[in-house]
Phi, psi and omega in degrees: 000129185286149180285142174223159164235167183226126176247111197052235181266011190262118169281137181231131180149183186301140182092353179239152181300143182307137177268122191244120184252127172270118182269115181278330178037235181270008186281006168286342180057022180065031179231114187303307178311316180297326176293317175297318180296324175297312180305311181298318180291324177296311177303315175301329181274009172101001179297147172276326186212155170242132177252135168263182167226132185243099186200161166240163174304326179288343179274347186250333184199195172239163179275093185210134180250021182284177189296343182286337191255005178267131185280130184227142169069019177226187177299334181254031181297142183096344181263149170278149184303318178301322180291322181296312186289323178296328183274346188258329196287156181267130175302135187293324185291348174284328194295320172298323179299316171305309186296323180294316182294322179293321179302314180289338178269349176078037173231139181295148170224126173210185195217174173246115176276142187246354172205183188290322178301326180287321175305315177301311182297319178286331171295323173298329173283346184061049178293148184279344175203183183226139174246131176258127182289158179299321181297334179266004180298342178259012181268091181295324182291321178294325182293315178300321185289320180289321180301323186295341182285341180072007178281154160313143179233134178246117187240117177278140190264333174048239180279356194296138174286173179290329175293320176295324180288325174297325177297316183296310181294318172306313177306311175299316182282345175286332178281313183189152180281066181278161181290135187221140172230147179242135183247125168290141190205138174251111182278066167228146194226107346287166183254135177285148184305327184286354176272348195278318178056062184299339177299340181287339182297314176291330179289325173301318183299312184291314189294324188244003186047059185227168167286134180239152178202205187225121167264115194249129176237019178283162169269144178091199186230002180295322182286323178295321180292316182299325178302312179305313183297328182280351176116011183280133180260342175229135171238130176245134182213139179288146188229133175220159173292324184194127172296350171293340173276115188284120174222174178299337189236358186303323187292340178245024186245159176269143171280163184311316182290321180293315178305310179305316177298325180291313177309308186298313183296321176294324179288333175287321178297319184300316175299319182293333181291319176053226180222176178290116181210135180233163180090185188281121174280176187293330180277347180264344190305324180289348183265352180300329178301341185263004168288174182282153166203170182282125173237142163289124182247355167227155175301136177233129173279152179307144178071359175289144178291136170282129183227172181289353177276328185244000174231127175222158173272105179224173173279148012268194187258037187263354174268198180289153179299138184304335184291350178270002182305312185295328176294324186287323185294126184097348178268167186249157185286133174287342187196170175290143191225126183283147168309137179090005182273130175294136186277127176233165187289338175289350175267354186249120172265209184268179181276000000 
């Protein structure tokens, strides 16, 4: 039996529609009204869930600007870690309000906690699940804390080795056999398509007996759609009202119309996957007539021999199956037959 998880009343896993998460991250731009607009736009764009991040700059790092805390070689190069997180975090007092709005609108809302206090805060909000960021997969105490909630856990694997993923999964399962999903993730912002390695999605599912998916940081929608074909049951994608609104994440986020296009394409891909099926489908039945069959292509008199000159395999498919051509050739017509007549056994006599 294939593994599934359930968030609220939504089953997630093979055989069910992909669960699509709009990652809000820093795209609220520290404006509550903007956060509400993002939530509503994500629902309108077809998201199943909106995900927040619950941290403060002090829960992630310290306010220090020496060389160790200066960001190098990424989209945020030149900033200190503390300053980046200070500009990007969502005020905690907004989050229960956003959860209420999400509940009223019928869209799931949960978050990524980054320390124990965030887990307690989100539990008080009664979130339906918890998401662990790829950078925190090695934070064993955080994993234990989240596992103790008993809520479904979605864990991004990011830069983790197979051994580190195994340690994380074992840590969670040692607390309790909670529902767990692993997301293939490339922790580059943005991530080039060649860095994604979608074949890992199915491997994660098999190796750890979990629901598997993709947390995607590529530009565009091609990779998430391909991920569903590769077996992803969850798609997480950053969401913004407009990339023209500068935030820490806006450059690799989808705008509402793009997110809608992604959702629609995923749903089309899911329909196209179907099942293992051969033979004429209900949509092809009317086309069977256009297959080849044996036809008389020249006028034939009674007792005249069937030859390759007067019988051919042509379209349409009203005559005998082409496999019978060798049996027919050399035999004689039982009656006169006009050109364009489908060949049937009652017209074929002996040699």
